[in-house]
C-alpha positions as CSV (number, residue, x, y, z in Angstrom):
1,M,49.0,26.5,-0.7
2,G,50.2,29.8,0.8
3,V,52.1,28.5,3.8
4,V,52.7,25.0,5.2
5,F,53.0,25.0,9.0
6,G,53.3,21.3,9.6
7,G,52.1,17.8,8.9
8,D,52.0,15.7,5.7
9,N,50.8,17.7,2.6
10,I,50.4,15.7,-0.6
11,I,50.1,17.2,-4.1
12,D,49.1,14.4,-6.4
13,N,48.8,15.0,-10.2
14,V,47.6,18.6,-9.7
15,K,47.9,21.3,-12.4
16,V,48.0,25.0,-11.7
17,T,46.9,26.9,-14.7
18,N,49.1,29.9,-15.6
19,P,50.5,30.8,-12.1
20,N,51.5,34.4,-11.9
21,I,52.4,37.2,-9.4
22,T,52.1,40.9,-9.5
23,F,54.0,43.3,-7.2
24,A,52.0,46.1,-5.7
25,K,53.1,49.5,-6.9
26,N,54.3,51.0,-3.7
27,D,57.5,51.5,-1.7
28,N,57.9,48.2,0.0
29,S,61.3,47.7,1.8
30,K,60.3,44.1,2.5
31,Q,59.5,43.1,-1.0
32,H,62.6,40.8,-1.0
33,L,60.8,38.6,1.6
34,I,57.8,37.8,-0.6
35,T,57.5,34.0,-0.9
36,A,55.9,32.6,-4.0
37,G,55.9,29.4,-6.0
38,G,53.6,27.7,-8.5
39,Y,52.4,25.3,-5.8
40,V,53.5,26.5,-2.4
41,G,54.6,29.9,-1.1
42,A,56.5,28.7,2.0
43,I,57.1,25.6,4.2
44,V,57.9,26.4,7.8
45,Y,57.6,22.9,9.4
46,G,56.2,19.6,8.1
47,G,56.6,18.9,4.4
48,V,55.1,18.6,0.9
49,I,55.1,15.3,-1.0
50,F,54.6,15.4,-4.8
51,R,53.2,12.4,-6.7
52,N,52.4,11.7,-10.3
53,M,53.7,15.0,-11.6
54,D,55.2,14.0,-14.9
55,I,52.5,15.6,-17.1
56,V,51.2,18.5,-15.0
57,A,54.4,20.0,-13.5
58,K,55.8,21.8,-16.5
59,D,52.6,23.9,-16.9
60,S,52.4,24.7,-13.2
61,A,55.7,26.5,-12.6
62,L,56.3,30.2,-12.2
63,T,58.6,31.2,-15.0
64,I,60.6,34.2,-16.1
65,S,57.8,35.0,-18.6
66,N,55.5,35.3,-15.6
67,T,57.9,37.3,-13.5
68,V,61.6,38.1,-13.8
69,A,61.9,37.7,-10.0
70,V,61.9,33.9,-10.5
71,G,65.2,34.0,-12.2
72,E,68.0,31.8,-10.8
73,D,70.4,34.8,-10.3
74,V,67.8,37.3,-9.0
75,Y,69.1,37.6,-5.4
76,T,66.8,40.5,-4.6
77,N,64.0,37.8,-4.6
78,L,65.5,34.7,-3.1
79,F,62.1,33.3,-2.2
80,I,60.3,33.5,-5.5
81,N,60.9,30.2,-7.3
82,P,59.2,27.9,-9.8
83,Y,57.3,25.5,-7.6
84,I,58.1,26.3,-3.9
85,G,59.0,29.8,-2.9
86,R,60.8,29.1,0.4
87,V,61.6,26.2,2.8
88,V,62.4,27.5,6.3
89,N,62.5,24.1,8.0
90,G,60.7,21.1,6.7
91,F,61.1,19.5,3.3
92,A,59.7,19.0,-0.2
93,I,60.2,15.7,-2.2
94,E,58.9,14.2,-5.3
95,E,58.2,10.4,-5.3
96,G,59.7,8.5,-8.2
97,T,61.8,5.5,-9.2
98,T,65.3,6.7,-8.1
99,F,66.9,9.0,-5.5
100,G,68.4,12.3,-6.5
101,K,67.5,15.5,-8.2
102,S,63.7,15.8,-8.9
103,T,62.8,14.6,-12.4
104,N,59.8,16.9,-13.0
105,L,60.2,19.7,-10.5
106,N,63.3,21.8,-11.0
107,N,62.9,24.5,-8.3
108,G,66.4,25.9,-8.9
109,R,69.2,26.5,-6.3
110,K,68.1,29.9,-5.2
111,N,66.4,28.6,-2.1
112,Y,65.5,24.9,-2.1
113,L,66.1,22.0,-4.5
114,I,63.3,19.5,-4.6
115,T,64.6,16.0,-4.2
116,Q,63.2,12.8,-5.8
117,F,62.7,9.8,-3.5
118,K,62.7,6.2,-4.6
119,S,59.2,5.3,-3.5
120,K,59.4,1.6,-3.4
121,L,62.0,0.2,-1.0
122,S,62.8,-3.0,0.7
123,D,63.2,-2.8,4.5
124,D,67.0,-3.1,4.1
125,E,67.0,0.1,2.1
126,K,65.1,2.1,4.7
127,L,66.5,4.2,7.6
128,N,66.5,2.0,10.6
129,V,66.2,3.7,14.0
130,I,66.8,1.1,16.8
131,A,66.1,2.1,20.4
132,G,66.7,0.0,23.5
133,T,69.7,-1.3,25.3
134,T,71.8,0.2,22.5
135,N,70.5,3.1,20.4
136,I,71.6,2.9,16.8
137,I,70.6,4.6,13.6
138,E,71.5,2.5,10.6
139,V,71.9,4.5,7.4
140,P,72.2,2.1,4.3
141,N,72.2,4.7,1.5
142,A,72.0,8.4,0.6
143,Q,68.2,8.5,0.7
144,A,68.2,7.2,4.2
145,L,70.7,9.9,5.2
146,F,68.4,12.5,3.6
147,M,65.5,11.0,5.5
148,L,67.4,11.5,8.8
149,S,67.8,15.2,7.8
150,I,64.0,15.4,7.1
151,I,63.2,13.9,10.5
152,S,65.3,16.6,12.2
153,Q,64.3,19.5,10.0
154,S,60.5,19.0,9.8
155,G,59.6,18.3,13.4
156,M,58.6,14.7,13.0
157,G,61.5,13.6,15.2
158,Y,60.0,15.3,18.3
159,T,57.2,13.5,20.1
160,D,56.5,14.3,23.7
161,R,55.5,11.1,25.6
162,N,54.4,13.2,28.6
163,K,52.3,15.8,26.8
164,N,51.2,13.4,24.1
165,T,52.2,16.0,21.5
166,C,54.2,16.0,18.3
167,G,56.6,18.6,17.0
168,Y,55.6,18.0,13.4
169,G,54.4,21.6,13.1
170,H,51.2,23.2,14.2
171,Y,48.9,21.1,12.0
172,T,50.1,17.6,12.5
173,F,47.7,16.0,10.1
174,T,49.1,12.9,8.5
175,R,48.3,11.5,5.1
176,N,48.4,7.7,5.2
177,A,45.1,7.0,3.4
178,D,45.1,6.3,-0.3
179,Y,42.2,8.8,-1.0
180,S,41.5,7.1,-4.3
181,K,37.8,6.7,-3.7
182,V,37.2,10.4,-2.9
183,G,34.2,11.6,-5.0
184,T,33.0,8.1,-5.9
185,A,29.9,6.2,-5.0
186,T,31.9,3.3,-3.6
187,L,33.1,5.3,-0.6
188,T,31.3,4.4,2.6
189,S,31.7,5.1,6.3
190,D,32.9,1.6,7.0
191,D,35.5,1.7,4.3
192,K,39.0,0.9,5.6
193,D,40.6,3.8,3.7
194,Y,37.9,6.2,4.9
195,K,38.7,5.2,8.5
196,T,42.4,5.8,7.8
197,A,41.6,9.2,6.4
198,I,39.6,10.1,9.6
199,S,42.6,9.0,11.7
200,D,44.9,11.2,9.5
201,Y,42.6,14.1,10.2
202,Q,42.9,13.8,14.0
203,R,45.5,16.3,15.1
204,L,47.9,14.7,17.5
205,E,48.1,17.6,19.9
206,K,44.4,17.2,20.5
207,A,44.6,13.5,21.1
208,T,44.5,11.6,24.4
209,S,45.8,8.3,25.8
210,R,48.7,6.9,23.8
211,E,47.7,8.2,20.4
212,Y,51.2,9.4,19.8
213,E,52.3,5.8,19.3
214,K,49.7,5.3,16.5
215,K,50.1,8.7,14.8
216,N,52.8,8.5,12.2
217,S,53.8,10.6,9.3
218,V,53.4,8.9,5.9
219,M,57.2,9.6,5.5
220,L,58.0,7.6,8.6
221,K,55.8,4.7,7.6
222,K,57.1,4.6,4.0
223,Y,60.8,5.4,4.4
224,T,61.8,4.2,7.9
225,K,61.8,0.6,9.2
226,P,59.4,-0.1,12.1
227,S,60.6,-1.8,15.3
228,E,59.5,-5.4,16.2
229,K,56.7,-3.8,18.1
230,G,55.6,-1.8,15.1
231,L,56.8,1.5,16.4
232,Y,58.7,4.2,14.5
233,E,61.4,5.1,16.9
234,A,62.6,8.1,14.9
235,K,59.7,10.0,16.5
236,W,61.7,10.0,19.8
237,A,65.1,10.7,18.3
238,H,65.4,14.0,20.3
239,E,65.2,12.4,23.8
240,L,68.2,13.4,25.8
241,N,69.2,9.9,27.1
242,K,69.1,8.3,23.7
243,N,72.7,9.2,22.6
244,F,72.3,7.5,19.2
245,T,75.2,6.1,17.2
246,V,74.7,6.7,13.4
247,K,76.2,3.9,11.4
248,L,76.8,4.1,7.6
249,T,76.0,0.5,6.7
250,G,76.0,0.7,2.9
251,N,78.6,0.2,0.3
252,G,79.4,3.0,-2.1
253,T,79.1,6.8,-2.0
254,Y,76.3,8.5,-0.2
255,D,75.8,10.9,-3.1
256,L,73.7,14.0,-2.2
257,T,74.5,15.8,-5.5
258,G,71.5,17.8,-6.8
259,T,69.4,17.3,-3.7
260,G,68.0,19.7,-1.2
261,F,70.0,18.2,1.7
262,R,70.4,20.9,4.4
263,G,72.2,19.0,7.1
264,I,71.0,17.3,10.3
265,N,69.2,19.5,12.9
266,Q,67.2,22.6,12.1
267,L,68.6,25.7,10.4
268,F,66.2,28.5,11.2
269,D,64.3,29.7,14.3
270,A,60.6,29.6,13.5
271,K,59.2,29.5,17.1
272,D,57.4,32.8,16.6
273,S,55.5,31.4,13.6
274,N,51.8,30.3,13.9
275,L,52.6,27.1,15.8
276,G,50.4,27.5,18.8
277,D,52.1,25.9,21.9
278,I,53.7,23.2,19.9
279,K,57.4,22.8,20.4
280,C,59.2,22.2,17.1
281,D,62.8,23.4,17.7
282,Y,65.0,20.6,19.0
283,T,68.3,18.8,18.4
284,L,68.5,15.1,17.6
285,S,70.3,13.0,20.2
286,L,73.2,12.0,18.1
287,T,76.6,11.5,19.7
288,T,78.6,9.2,17.3
289,I,79.0,8.7,13.5
290,Q,80.7,5.5,12.5
291,G,81.6,6.1,8.9
292,N,82.9,2.5,8.2
293,D,85.2,4.1,5.5
294,Q,82.1,5.2,3.4
295,T,82.0,8.5,1.5
296,I,79.4,11.2,2.0
297,K,79.3,13.5,-1.0
298,L,77.7,16.8,0.1
299,D,75.9,19.3,-2.0
300,T,74.4,21.9,0.4
301,D,73.5,25.3,-0.9
302,I,72.1,27.8,1.6
303,K,71.1,31.4,0.7
304,A,69.3,33.8,3.0
305,Y,69.1,37.5,3.9
306,A,71.2,39.1,6.7
307,V,69.7,39.4,10.2
308,K,72.3,41.6,11.7
309,I,75.7,42.8,10.7
310,T,77.7,45.1,13.0
311,D,80.3,47.6,11.9
312,N,83.5,46.5,13.7
313,K,85.2,49.8,13.1
314,S,83.0,51.4,15.7
315,G,82.2,48.2,17.5
316,S,78.4,48.8,17.9
317,A,77.0,50.6,14.8
318,I,74.6,48.4,12.8
319,E,75.2,48.2,9.1
320,I,72.4,45.8,8.2
321,Q,69.6,44.6,10.4
322,D,66.4,42.6,10.1
323,M,66.6,41.9,6.4
324,D,65.1,38.5,7.0
325,N,62.1,37.5,9.1
326,Y,63.6,34.1,10.0
327,K,66.9,34.0,11.9
328,Y,69.4,31.1,11.8
329,R,68.6,29.0,14.8
330,T,70.7,29.6,17.9
331,A,71.6,26.2,19.2
332,F,73.7,27.4,22.2
333,A,75.8,30.3,23.4
334,S,74.8,32.5,20.3
335,V,76.2,29.8,18.0
336,K,74.4,29.1,14.7
337,G,75.7,26.6,12.2
338,V,75.6,24.8,8.9
339,G,77.3,21.4,8.1
340,L,76.6,17.7,7.7
341,I,75.4,18.3,11.3
342,N,74.3,21.9,11.5
343,C,74.7,22.4,15.2
344,S,75.1,19.9,18.1
345,T,74.9,20.3,21.9
346,Y,76.2,16.8,22.4
347,A,79.7,15.4,22.7
348,L,80.4,14.2,19.2
349,T,82.7,11.3,18.0
350,V,83.2,10.8,14.3
351,N,85.5,8.0,12.9
352,N,86.5,6.4,9.6
353,L,84.4,8.8,7.5
354,K,85.3,10.0,4.0
355,L,83.9,13.5,3.1
356,S,83.7,15.1,-0.3
357,G,81.5,17.5,-2.2
358,K,80.5,21.0,-1.3
359,I,78.7,23.2,1.3
360,S,78.0,26.8,0.2
361,V,76.5,29.4,2.5
362,K,75.8,33.0,1.4
363,T,74.0,35.8,3.2
364,Y,72.6,38.8,1.2
365,N,71.4,42.3,1.8
366,N,68.0,43.1,0.4
367,D,69.7,44.6,-2.7
368,G,71.0,41.2,-3.6
369,Q,74.6,41.9,-2.6
370,S,76.5,39.2,-0.7
371,Y,77.7,40.0,2.8
372,V,79.1,38.1,5.7
373,N,77.0,37.2,8.7
374,E,78.6,37.8,12.0
375,D,77.3,34.8,13.9
376,L,77.0,31.9,11.4
377,S,79.5,29.0,11.5
378,T,80.0,26.5,8.8
379,G,81.9,23.2,8.9
380,G,82.2,20.1,6.8
381,I,81.1,17.8,9.6
382,V,79.6,20.2,12.1
383,G,78.8,24.0,11.9
384,G,78.8,24.6,15.7
385,V,79.4,22.2,18.5
386,Q,79.0,22.8,22.3
387,S,80.5,19.7,23.8
388,S,83.8,18.0,23.1
389,C,84.7,16.6,19.6
390,T,86.8,13.6,18.8
391,F,87.4,13.0,15.1
392,S,89.6,10.2,13.8
393,G,90.3,8.6,10.5
394,I,88.7,11.3,8.4
395,T,89.5,11.6,4.7
396,L,88.9,14.8,2.8
397,T,88.5,14.4,-1.0
398,D,87.8,17.4,-3.2
399,L,86.0,19.0,-0.3
400,E,84.8,22.6,-0.6
401,I,83.4,24.6,2.3
402,Y,82.2,28.2,1.6
403,G,80.8,30.0,4.6
404,A,79.5,33.5,5.5
405,Y,81.7,34.0,8.6
406,T,83.5,31.4,10.8
407,V,84.4,28.4,8.6
408,G,86.4,25.2,8.9
409,G,86.9,22.1,6.8
410,L,85.6,19.9,9.7
411,I,84.3,22.3,12.4
412,G,83.1,25.8,12.1
413,K,83.1,26.9,15.8
414,S,83.6,24.8,19.0
415,T,83.1,25.9,22.6
416,N,84.7,22.8,24.1
417,N,87.7,20.4,23.7
418,I,88.7,19.2,20.2
419,N,90.8,16.1,19.5
420,I,91.5,15.4,15.8
421,S,93.8,12.6,14.6
422,N,94.6,10.6,11.4
423,V,93.1,13.1,8.9
424,K,94.3,12.7,5.4
425,S,93.2,14.1,2.0
426,E,93.0,12.9,-1.5
427,N,92.9,14.5,-5.0
428,S,92.6,18.3,-4.5
429,G,92.2,18.0,-0.7
430,V,90.3,20.8,1.0
431,Y,89.2,24.3,-0.1
432,V,87.8,26.5,2.6
433,Y,86.5,30.0,2.1
434,G,85.2,32.2,4.9
435,G,84.0,35.6,5.9
436,F,86.5,36.0,8.7
437,E,87.8,33.2,11.0
438,T,88.8,30.5,8.5
439,G,90.7,27.2,9.0
440,G,91.5,24.2,6.9
441,L,90.1,22.0,9.7
442,V,88.6,24.4,12.4
443,G,87.4,27.9,12.1
444,N,87.5,28.8,15.8
445,S,88.3,26.8,18.9
446,Q,86.6,29.3,21.2
447,K,86.5,27.6,24.6
448,G,87.6,24.4,26.3
449,S,90.8,23.2,27.9
450,E,92.6,21.6,24.9
451,F,92.7,21.6,21.1
452,A,94.8,18.8,19.7
453,V,95.6,17.8,16.1
454,K,98.0,14.9,15.4
455,D,99.2,12.3,12.9
456,S,97.6,13.9,9.9
457,K,98.6,14.6,6.3
458,I,96.5,17.3,4.7
459,K,96.6,18.7,1.2
460,I,95.5,22.3,1.0
461,N,93.8,23.6,-2.2
462,K,93.1,27.0,-0.7
463,V,92.1,28.4,2.7
464,E,91.0,32.0,2.1
465,F,88.7,34.7,3.3
466,A,86.6,37.6,2.1
467,N,88.7,40.8,2.3
468,L,86.5,43.1,4.4
469,D,88.7,45.4,6.5
470,K,86.6,46.0,9.6
471,G,88.9,47.8,12.0
472,T,92.4,47.9,13.4
473,K,92.5,45.3,16.1
474,T,94.0,41.8,15.5
475,W,90.7,39.9,16.1
476,F,90.7,37.2,13.5
477,G,92.8,34.5,11.9
478,V,93.2,32.3,8.9
479,G,95.2,29.1,9.1
480,G,95.8,25.8,7.4
481,I,94.7,24.0,10.6
482,A,92.7,26.7,12.5
483,G,91.7,30.2,11.9
484,S,91.6,31.2,15.6
485,A,92.8,29.0,18.5
486,N,91.8,30.5,21.8
487,I,92.6,27.6,24.1
488,K,95.7,25.4,24.8
489,T,96.7,24.0,21.4
490,T,98.9,21.0,20.5
491,I,99.9,20.2,16.9
492,S,102.1,17.1,16.4
493,N,103.2,15.0,13.5
494,V,101.2,17.0,10.9
495,Q,102.1,17.7,7.3
496,L,100.5,20.4,5.2
497,T,101.2,20.4,1.5
498,A,99.9,22.4,-1.5
499,Y,97.6,20.9,-4.0
500,N,99.1,22.9,-6.9
501,K,101.1,26.1,-7.6
502,D,98.0,28.3,-7.1
503,S,97.3,26.9,-3.6
504,F,97.7,29.3,-0.7
505,I,96.5,30.2,2.8
506,G,95.2,33.7,3.5
507,S,94.1,36.5,1.1
508,K,95.8,37.8,-2.0
509,K,95.2,39.7,-5.2
510,D,97.6,39.8,-8.2
511,N,100.1,37.8,-6.1
512,K,100.1,40.5,-3.4
513,P,98.8,40.1,0.2
514,L,95.7,42.2,0.8
515,A,95.7,44.9,3.5
516,T,93.4,43.4,6.2
517,Q,94.5,44.8,9.5
518,T,92.2,42.7,11.6
519,M,93.4,39.5,10.0
520,N,96.4,37.2,10.8
521,E,97.5,34.4,8.6
522,G,99.5,31.3,9.5
523,G,100.4,28.1,7.8
524,L,98.9,26.3,10.8
525,I,97.1,28.9,13.0
526,G,96.2,32.5,12.1
527,L,95.5,33.8,15.6
528,S,96.9,31.9,18.6
529,N,95.5,33.2,21.9
530,G,96.2,30.1,24.0
531,A,99.5,28.4,24.9
532,C,100.6,26.5,21.8
533,T,103.0,23.6,21.2
534,I,104.0,22.5,17.6
535,T,106.1,19.4,17.2
536,N,107.4,17.4,14.3
537,T,105.3,19.3,11.8
538,S,105.9,20.7,8.3
539,V,104.1,23.3,6.2
540,S,104.7,23.6,2.4
541,V,102.0,26.1,1.4
542,D,102.2,29.8,0.4
543,V,100.9,32.1,3.1
544,Y,99.6,35.6,2.2
545,G,98.1,38.2,4.6
546,S,98.6,41.1,7.0
547,N,100.6,39.5,9.8
548,A,101.8,36.3,8.0
549,G,103.8,33.5,9.4
550,G,104.9,30.0,8.1
551,F,103.3,28.4,11.2
552,V,101.5,31.2,13.2
553,G,100.3,34.6,12.0
554,I,100.3,36.2,15.5
555,N,100.8,34.6,18.9
556,K,99.5,36.2,22.0
557,N,100.6,33.4,24.5
558,Q,103.5,31.1,24.9
559,L,104.5,29.3,21.7
560,S,106.9,26.4,21.4
561,I,108.1,25.1,18.0
562,N,110.2,21.9,18.0
563,D,111.6,19.8,15.2
564,C,109.5,21.6,12.6
565,Y,110.0,22.8,9.0
566,Y,108.5,25.5,6.8
567,G,109.3,25.5,3.1
568,G,109.1,23.7,-0.2
569,T,109.2,20.0,-0.5
570,S,112.3,20.2,-2.8
571,E,114.8,22.6,-4.3
572,T,112.5,23.1,-7.3
573,S,109.3,23.3,-5.3
574,D,109.5,26.2,-2.9
575,C,106.9,28.3,-1.1
576,G,106.8,31.6,0.7
577,V,105.3,33.9,3.3
578,Y,104.1,37.3,2.0
579,G,102.8,39.7,4.6
580,Y,101.4,43.2,4.2
581,T,102.6,44.3,7.7
582,S,104.9,41.6,8.7
583,S,106.3,38.3,7.3
584,G,107.9,35.5,9.2
585,G,109.1,32.1,8.2
586,M,107.7,30.7,11.4
587,V,105.8,33.5,13.1
588,G,104.4,36.7,11.6
589,T,104.1,38.8,14.8
590,Q,105.0,37.9,18.3
591,N,103.3,39.3,21.4
592,A,104.5,36.6,23.9
593,A,107.4,34.3,24.6
594,V,108.5,32.0,21.7
595,T,110.7,28.9,22.0
596,I,112.2,27.4,18.8
597,S,114.4,24.4,18.6
598,K,115.7,22.0,15.9
599,S,113.5,23.7,13.3
600,A,114.2,25.2,9.9
601,V,112.9,27.4,7.1
602,K,114.2,26.0,3.8
603,N,113.3,26.4,0.1
604,A,111.2,29.4,1.0
605,T,110.8,33.0,0.3
606,I,110.1,35.5,3.1
607,G,108.7,38.5,1.3
608,I,109.3,42.1,2.2
609,P,106.0,43.5,3.6
610,V,104.1,45.3,1.0
611,A,103.5,48.2,3.5
612,K,107.3,48.5,3.8
613,T,106.8,49.5,7.4
614,G,106.9,46.1,9.0
615,D,109.5,43.4,9.5
616,A,110.6,40.3,7.5
617,G,112.7,37.5,8.7
618,I,112.8,33.9,9.9
619,K,110.4,35.1,12.6
620,D,109.4,38.5,13.7
621,V,110.2,37.6,17.3
622,R,113.0,37.4,19.9
623,A,114.0,33.8,19.8
624,K,114.6,31.8,22.9
625,S,116.4,28.5,22.7
626,I,115.8,25.4,24.9
627,G,118.7,24.9,27.3
628,S,121.6,27.3,27.3
629,N,121.3,30.5,25.2
630,N,124.5,29.9,23.3
631,S,125.0,30.4,19.6
632,V,125.1,26.6,18.9
633,N,121.6,26.1,20.1
634,M,120.3,29.1,18.3
635,A,122.0,27.9,15.1
636,L,120.0,24.7,15.2
637,A,116.9,26.8,14.8
638,T,118.0,29.4,12.4
639,I,121.2,28.9,10.4
640,E,119.7,26.4,8.0
641,A,116.9,28.8,7.4
642,L,119.2,31.8,6.8
643,S,121.3,29.8,4.3
644,S,118.2,28.7,2.4
645,L,116.6,32.1,1.7
646,K,116.5,33.0,-1.9
647,T,116.5,36.2,-3.9
648,V,113.5,37.3,-5.9
649,E,115.3,36.4,-9.1
650,Q,116.0,32.8,-7.8
651,V,112.4,32.4,-6.9
652,A,111.2,33.6,-10.3
653,R,113.5,31.1,-12.1
654,L,112.2,28.3,-9.9
655,R,108.6,29.1,-10.6
656,G,109.0,29.9,-14.3
657,K,107.9,33.5,-13.8
658,T,109.3,36.9,-14.2
659,K,110.6,39.0,-11.3
660,E,107.8,41.4,-11.9
661,E,105.2,38.6,-11.6
662,I,106.6,37.6,-8.2
663,L,106.6,41.2,-6.9
664,G,103.2,41.9,-8.4
């Protein structure tokens, strides 16, 4: 099959003899967009279901001997792969006896991993979508969670009751018949399976009456539980008034390792494809996730080509444009996202959820070189969210989030209020890597009236960013809590600690901060544009960067620090702030009023800026005490810090390193 535009598509015990491709000998600047696979070139909507592939699969794959372009590390041809070239939206699964990585169809990780589904399930093992007085989606296991992703990605979760249409792509044929009698003399027109096959062939968008209630994808009928009326409610999961609560009802880890899980809600904009007038792009009506202390172990790997990258040095010049023919889907206000939930336009509440595993997003030029993408947000729970977020009781265990631009351990980018409480971490904690705005919890709190984080203990493995110097303005931030906080921010009763001696926040090379003039690095917040209050909070993690501060990299609004501490957890476990332009134990650079009281910098090194043209100190600000401006009040904030500063030699001894290693 060249391209799948929708519906059920079944490949059952089919062998493709010696699949091969040959590139035309001409100058083709779009050659990187060629899609090819042993069975399918591309899936735009709908999906492909493989059955009985144990004997035929190995002889039907594109291999390196056919074309070097199929190689796992050939990023100049992301969409040439062994069995399926590219999945835009939609899905591909192999039916088998267990859930996980496909047994017979190893498609590689370059674009899409084919997942094996356990084909025989009891009703209790199936995804259960309950609609009525209360709207609940019960998710008993990892396969059911993957099925929820399929429903949102493929279009089968959009059925229009008024227009009697389905969003399951342009060709909404279903495949519920057995088809075992095809080509035999026993097949007659009154055969039950023949009648089912005729019904499968009727495209829903051409149907009349209430055919939409009868027309069901084989995936819905096989892997979701019907209602008491025999309806498959997942077909209407997009409806605005549903406001579903997702409940993890199983016991044990929801392990998505080795699967093609790509989050809930669609990733790419395919509305210009050959879809007729069928609406396929939508967002599931999900407002709550009740984790019930269960663990979701992520394994999401997204690679694509750049759509548009702007040169920030000039502000408008285009470096790279239209390298890909499918853009990441804009969910709202230019926000595109990747996460457990890719993007959401709904107010989102998540509680008592354990999150582990990895999300990796990379964007390439057509020469196979990795670049950042200016408008893509990545988060452990949600990539981009339009309405308010309330997260409570979240545990981060060995969580790694790698993004192409704005990245956060929980939220990539938010355009509304955020309230986070009772977050903790286990084992190595959280590792976040971003292209620019990067935060341990939130990449960018862009809009709203309040961003609050409280009562949390977070272990930082690393929070770092790609060193791309794109100008001279202080536009971006990297922080242990948030990269950029652009609204009123409150942080209270929070502890940040380092996972090990190599842990840090910011960007460094050879133990030196990198020269990134647009970036600001803080133990809590990199760039603080809104009024900010920090209370009863400690940070014990190294900070490296341009304008580097123990709490805030740069503040551009009122900042209040009360009863806070930056420094090592003991005399033999210190940490430090190392700035290229400025270094501050509390604040790197100050552009607005700062109030500090009852706070200290202890067991810490405040490094002399590498550029040797900036400032270093407890804070690169004019301090203002609460109450009277006498020396006693000021001493509460600074004397302990001054007395605890160490020489380079002392730091070297404590860390078991030479002076030269510390200085780089």
